[in-house]
N, C-alpha and C positions, 0 to 999 in steps of 0.2 A: 922377783921373789919366787921361792919355791912353792909349788902347788901343794896344798895340804888337804888331803881327801877327808880327814876327820872334821876339819873346820868347815869344809864345803858341805859335808853331810849334815852337820848340826845346823848350819845356816839355812840349808834347803828345807829341812823338816820344819823348822820354826817359821820359815817364810810361807810354807804351804798352810800351816795352821793360821798364821796371820792373815793370809789372803782369804781363807774361808770366813773368818770372823769379819774381815773388812767387807767382803761381798755381801754377807748377811745384812750388815748395817747399811751399806750403800743402796741395796736393791730392794729391801723389803717394802718400805714405804717412807714417807717424809719424816715420820716420827723416829724411825730407827736411824735414819740419816742424822737427824738432829741429836739423838742420844749418843750415837757413835762419836760425833765431833765434839759433843759436850764433854764426854769422858776424856777424849784426846786433849781438849782445851785445858782442863784442870790438871791432867797429868803432865803436860808440857810446862804449865805455869809452875807447878810444884818443883819440878827439877830445875827450871830456869832460876828460881829464887834460891835454891840450894847452891847452884853454881855461883850466883851473884854474891851470896854470903861468903863463900870460900875465896872468891877473887878479891873482895874488899875487906876480908877478915872482920866481918861484922855479923850481927844476929838481928834479924827483923822480928819484931813482936808478932805473935800469931795473928793479931787483929790487922796488922799492916799487910801481911801475906794474904789473908782472906779478903781484905778490902780490895787489894789490887786485882785478885782473881775475879771477884764479883763485878768490879767495874768493867773488867775486860769481857766478862760474859755478857753484860748488858750491851757492850759494843757489838759483840758477835750477834746477839739477838736482833740488833738494829738492822741487820742485813737479811733477816728472814723474810721471804716473800709472802704473798697472799695465801699460799697453800697452808701456811702455819696459822690456823685459826682453831680456837676452842669455843664452841657455842657462839660463833660470830665475833669473838674477840681475838684480834691478831696479836701475835707475840711482839711484833715490831712496834705496833702502835700503843699497846697497853702494858708491856712488860719491860721493854728495853730501857727506857729512862728511869722508871722506879728502881729497877735492879741496880743500875749504875749509881743512882743516888744513894741506895742503901750501902753499896760498897764504899762510896766516898765517906759516908758517916762512920763506918767501921774503921776506916783508915784514920780519921780524925781522933777517934778514941785511942787507937794504937799509938799514934804519934806522941800523945801526952802521957804514955806510960813511962816507966823508969828506964826501959831499954833505949840506949842512945844510938841513933843512926845519923850518918853524915848525909849532906845534901847530894854528894857525888854518888854514894851507894844507892840512895833512894832514887836518884835520877836514872841510874843504870837499871834498877829494878823496874821502874815505870816504863822503860823502853819495851818491856814485854807486851805492853798494850799494842805496839806496832808489830813487833816481831811475832807474837803469838795470836792475840785476839783479833787484830785486823786481818791477818792471814786467814784465819778460820772463818771470819765474817765474809771475806771475799769468796771463800769456798762455798758458803751457803748461797751467795749471790750467783756463782757459776752454776750451781745446781738448779737455779731458777732461770738460767739464761734462755733456754729454749722456750719455756712456758711464758716468760716475759715477752720474748719476741713474738710469740703466737698471739698474746693479748694485744700487742701493738698493731699487728696486721689484721687480726680478726677479734675485735673486742667482745663480740657476742659469743665467742667460743671459750671453752675452758679446757686446758690441757691438764689432765690428771697427773698426779705424782704418785707412783706406786709400783708394785712388783711387775705389773703388766705393761708399764710404759717406761722402758729403759731410757728413752730419749731425755727425760728430765735430768738424769744423772750421768749422761753419756760423757760430757766433758770432764767432770771430776774423775770418772773411771779411766778415761784415756790418760789423764795426767798421772794417776797412780800407777797404771800399768806401764807407762813409759818409764817412770822412775825405777820401777822394779826390774824391768828388762835392762835398762841402762846400768843399774847397779850390779846386777848379776853378770852381765856381759863384760863390764869393765873389770870386775874381779877375775873372771876367767881369762880374758885377754891379757890383763896385767900380770896374772900369775904365770902365764905361758911364755909371753914374749916381752913383758915389761922390763925396761932397762933405765929409762930416763925419769927421775922423780919429778912429779908435777909441782910440789910445793913442800917446803920444810915443815909447814904446819901439819900436813898429813903425809908422812914419809912413805907410807905403803901405796899411795896413789902414784901412778905413772902416766906420762903423756900417752904412751901406747894404749894403756888400758882405758884411759878417758876417751880418747878419740875412737877406739874400737867400740866401746860401749855406746857412744853417741851414734855412730854410723849404723850399728846393728839395731839399736832401738828405733831410729828413724826409718830404716829400711823395713824392719819387721812390723812394728806397730803402725807406722804410717801407711804401709801398703795394706795391712789388714783392714783398717778403718776406711781407707779410701775405696775399698771394694764394697763396703757395706752401704746400702742405701740409707741416706740420712735425710730423706725428704719427709716432711710432716705435712700431710694434706688436711686442711681444715676448710670449713665453708668459706669460700671466697679468698683463700690464702694458701700458699705453699712456702714452707721454710726449707731452705737448702743450705747445707754446709759443704762447701767445695772440697775436692780431694786435696788441693794444695794446702788448705787450712789445717787439715789433720796432720800433714807432714810438718807444718810450722809449729803447731801445738806440741808435737812430740819433741822437736828440736829445742824449742824454748824450755820445755819441761826438763829435758836432759841437761842442757847447759846451765840453767839457773839452779837446778837441783844439785849439781856438783858444787856450785858456789855455796849453797845452803849447807852442804856436808862439810865444806872447808870452814865455814863460819862457826859451826857448832864445834868442830875440832879445835878451833882457836879458843873458844870459850872454855873447853875442857882442859886445854893445855894451860891456860891462865889460872884455872882453878886447881890444877894439879891432880886431876882424876882421869881414869881411863874411860869410864862409862858415866853417862849422866844418871843412870838408874839401872833397874834390873827387871825390865818388862819381859824380855825374850832372850832365851839362850842364844848366844852368838850375835846378838844384835843390840844388847844393852837396854836402855830405858826408852821412855816416850820420845825425848828429844833425839836420841840416837836413831830411832826408827823414822821419825817424821821431820828431821832436820831439812831434808831435801824438799819435802812438800811445803814447808813453811815459806820457802823462797820461790819455789816454782809456781805456787798458786797465784801470788800477786803478779808475777811476771806474765803468766798466761792471761789473767784478768785484764792487765794493762794492754796486751796485744789485742785481745778481742774487743776491748772498749774503744781503742783508738786507731787500730790498723786493719781490722778485719774487713 
């Protein structure tokens, strides 16, 4: 496909603004991290339900929509670690179940309204609990990966989560940076030398661009973080993330991020829309921007949980 400088310029400017806002949410402290992904959680849910309504040609009662989103948010809060406490009350222990219970109650009210919904469409909507809420819950867990490991190795120590301790959010930052570099490089390489379509679902993607984006992301991001010291020294313990682990995280993020992009493209094609929403110029809505992260996050979590 021909290279379009205007499109590239628009995408680049909006990407820079996006990265600044993301960096602020990711790195300020644990509460900004939670706020960032709470906004993303509800934004993705809203667009996913709109797509589901279009696909199944139905309309969900507002109570059903709110109920599903609130149940999902309770699920997400269930992955918040010990750093999320207010006056000694943990979000996981004290809010996760009540929030989900409230969401379930709201859904029951919505189901018995006059709006008719089919079991198939409701089931598709409920899949958002896995597609969206579980993914962002695992992101919260990944943010606590290092501090959790630190507590296992040195229970008497406490690894703070804040702007001066980037280690707590290093893994989420690497995933996000990997996806950004992979997406940008795949677009550039595909625009310049792309000839072979990757899939009919997303005709603008090419094998050349996909492979090029993957290789450049692994080489660039993997090399960068393999050079950074990732040792955390605590009383009686040292946590080390090996160089090869960073390369694998980048590769897993890039590969599964592409699957996430294709999955969302499939949903949009089924719904007959070009974009899921209007969050950013040149990038569409929440799902358009975070589709890759929704699939890459569980994939990286699975790798770190079972193969690291």
